[in-house]
N, C-alpha and C positions, 0 to 999 in steps of 0.2 A: 504494500500500500504506500502511496506517495501523497503526503500531506504538505501543503504549501501555506506558510504564514505570510499574509500580504496586507498592505494598507495603501490608501490613496495618497498618503503623505509620509514624510519622515517624522520620527519622534513619537509615534503612537505607542511604541512598546512591542512591536511584532518580534524583534530580535529577542527581547527578554522572554516573551511567551514561547517562541520556538525553543529557546535554550531550556526553560523550565519543563516544557512538555517532553523534550528529548531526555532530560535528566531523569524525570519521574518514571518514564516508561523503561529506560535503560536499567532500572533497578530490578526489572522482571524479564526483559527480553532484549535482544540485540537491536540497536538503532544506528542508522547512518544519518548524521546531521550535516546538511549541505548549506554552506553560506553562498547564496547566489547574488548577493549584493557586491559584485566584484570590484566596483569602484571604491567602496568603503567597507570592506569586510570587517566585522568586529566580534563575531562569535568566539574567536580565540581568546578574547579578554575573559570570558567565563570559563574557558577550558584551555589554559596554557599547557605547554608541554613540548617535548622534542618534535621536530618537524621533518617530514620527508617531502621534498618538493618535486613535483612532476611538471615539466615544461609543457606549455600549450602553444602550438604553432598553427599557422594558417598558410594557405598557398597564395602567392601573388604572381602576376605575370612578369616574365622577362622577355623583352623584345630584342631580337637579333636584327640590328639595323643594317647589317650586311645583306640580309635576305629581304627585309621589309621593303615593299614598294610604296609605302605611305598611301595606300588606297583609301584608308579611313574606315574600312568596314568594322574594325574592332571598336573604334570610337563611337560609331553609329549604334553599335549593339549595346554598349554600356549605358544602362539607365542611370547610373550613379555619377557620371562625369569623371570617372577615374582615369580615362585616357583621352588625350587631346592630340590630334594628328596635325602636324605642321607640314610645310613643303618638304623638308628634308630631316625631320626629327619627330619623335614621339614623346610627349610629356606624360609621365605617369604620376598620379596623385595617390599615394599609398593609402592615406587616411580615408579616401572615398571608396576604395576597393572592397567588395563584399565576397571575394573569392569564389565567384560562381563558375569560373572557367570558360565562360562563353566566348571571350575574346580569342582564345586559342582554337575554339571550334569553328568560328566564322572566318579565321584568317586563311585566305586562299594560298598563301605562300608557306604556311606552317612556320612562320617566323616567331610565334609566341609559344614559349614553354613556361613551366611553372617552377617556382622555387619556394622553399619553406621560409617562413618569417615568424619569429617569436613574438607573441602578443601578451603573454602572461604565464602564470603558473597555477597549479592546484597544490595547496599545502595540506598535508595529511597529518593529523594528530590522533592519538588514541589515549584519551584521558582516563578511560576505565575499561574493564574487560568487555563490557557490552555496548560501549559507545565509541564511535569513530567520527571525527570531525573532518570534513572536506571543505576547505576554504578556497574559493576562486579568487585570484588576485590579478587584476589587470595591470600591465606595465604602465608607468607614467607616460602620458601623452597619447596613449592608444584610445580608440573610440569604439571598437567592436567588442561589446560585452557578450553577445550570444554564444560565440564559439567557446568561450571560457566557461560560461554557465553550463553549456552542453557537456563539456568534458568533465566538469566537477560532478555533474549528475551521473554521468556514465561510471565514474570511479566509485561513486557512493551508492550505486544501485544495490539494494538488498531487499530483504523481506519487508522492512519498514524503513522508509526514508522520510525525513522531515526537512523541508527546505525553507530557508529564510530568504524571501524575494526582496529585490530592491523596492524602494517606495515608488508609488506612481502607477501609471498604466502604459508605460512605454515598451519598446521591443524587449529589453531585458526581463521585464515582468512577464510578458507573454511567453518568452522562451522558458522561464522558470515554471510556468503553469502548463506547458505544452503537453505533458503526460500525467497531469495531476489527477488523483482520484477524489481529492477534496481540497477546497481552499478555505482556510480559516481567516476571516476578515477581522482585522483588529481596528477598533474605532474608539475615539474619544467622544464623550457625551457633550459636544459643543456644536454650534451651527457649522463651524468649519469642518469638524469631524464628520458631521452628517453629510456635507457636500462631497467629501472624499469617499465616504462609504457608498454614496449613490453612484459615483464613478466606478468604483470597484464592483459594485453589484451589476452594473451594465456590462462590464468586461466579462465577468464569470458567466453571465447569461449568454453572451455572444459565443463564448468558448464552450458552453454547455457543460459546465463543471458544477457539481453540487457544492454548496457553501453554507457556512454558519458564522456566527459573530461572537467575538469576545469584546466586551466593553472594558476598557482600561482607564485608570485614574478617575474612578467614579466618586462623585460627592453625594451620591444618592438621588441626584436629579437627572435621571436617564430617560425621561418620558419621550424626548425627541427621537432617540435611537429606537426605543421599543415600538413607538408608533410606526416608524418607517419599516422596521423589520416585520411587524405584523402585516402591514400592507403588502410587502414584497414576499411574504411567506418565508422569511429567513429565521431560523431558530437562533435564539441567543443562548449560548452554551455556558458562558461564565462571565461574571462581573468581578473585576479586581478593583478594590477601593483605592482612592488616593491615600497614601500612607507614608508618613515620614520614616517609619521603621523599614518599610519595603525599599524606600529610596536609599537608606543607609546601607542595607544589605547589598543592593545592586552597585552602589558606588564603591563598595569594598571589593567588588569582583566576584561576589558570591551569588547564590540563587535563593529565591524565597522557598522553592520546593526543597532545598537542602536544609535551610535554616528553620523552617516552620513545617513540621510533619503534617499538619492538617492541610497545608497547601500542596504537599506532594500527593495527598489523596485526592484533592480537587483536580489536579492536572491529570491524574490517572482516570478520574471520572470523565474529564473532558475527552481523553483518548477513547474511552468506552463509547461515549456518545457519537464521536466521529465515526468509529468503526461500525456502529449501528446504522448510521446514515449511509455509509458506503455500501453496506450489505443489503439495503432496501431494494 
């Protein structure tokens, strides 16, 4: 089963929830925890330890200008503007390339070959016997997150995988959700939080993935979220109160499921409810 923790904005607590859920379940079965927020991965702050790094590479075109006739077919094919054909030269903009390989297919002179280019790494940590963390890390200056997310998920594929998606509804989030069995939407009970929950709900409906909601930082005034969830037929699985004690635990690098036994049980109950929804 593949569970994704997602939210329409940063700072809602989805990483905290993914970490606590993985920790609680790992006390009873094996879990792969995958950090898909490759621009700013931070799950390792909860689970430090020795690292094994696996490089992530993509393919980029290499133009042999001795063979190239500068016909322009490769540039016409590229929808991303990565190739610009001049009279006697070809300009390649690496940051725009999506590694589709089409330029090599359409080249009549076979002047285009492909070479590997490193865009990031997947850092693997094993903080406990039943928990393994796979953190996708994009190299500074790179822009293509999906191949790194894809590789991190491939390495982390197991019976139970919990992924922490990037915030928002952009391509990295869609890649993280591409093979999800369930999306856990994390929302704050504010007008801004509602707007972002509405965006995420539209996304999971388009992707046809079942979803449920966790309300985080609750002051007990959550009617705006509950009314929306009732209208959209989204179950609210868990409400986490705004708590100075919880903030102190998290700021120390620990987990509320580790420090408060009753919250380990609540995250286990959350997992049970998700499993029941997936099995329906």
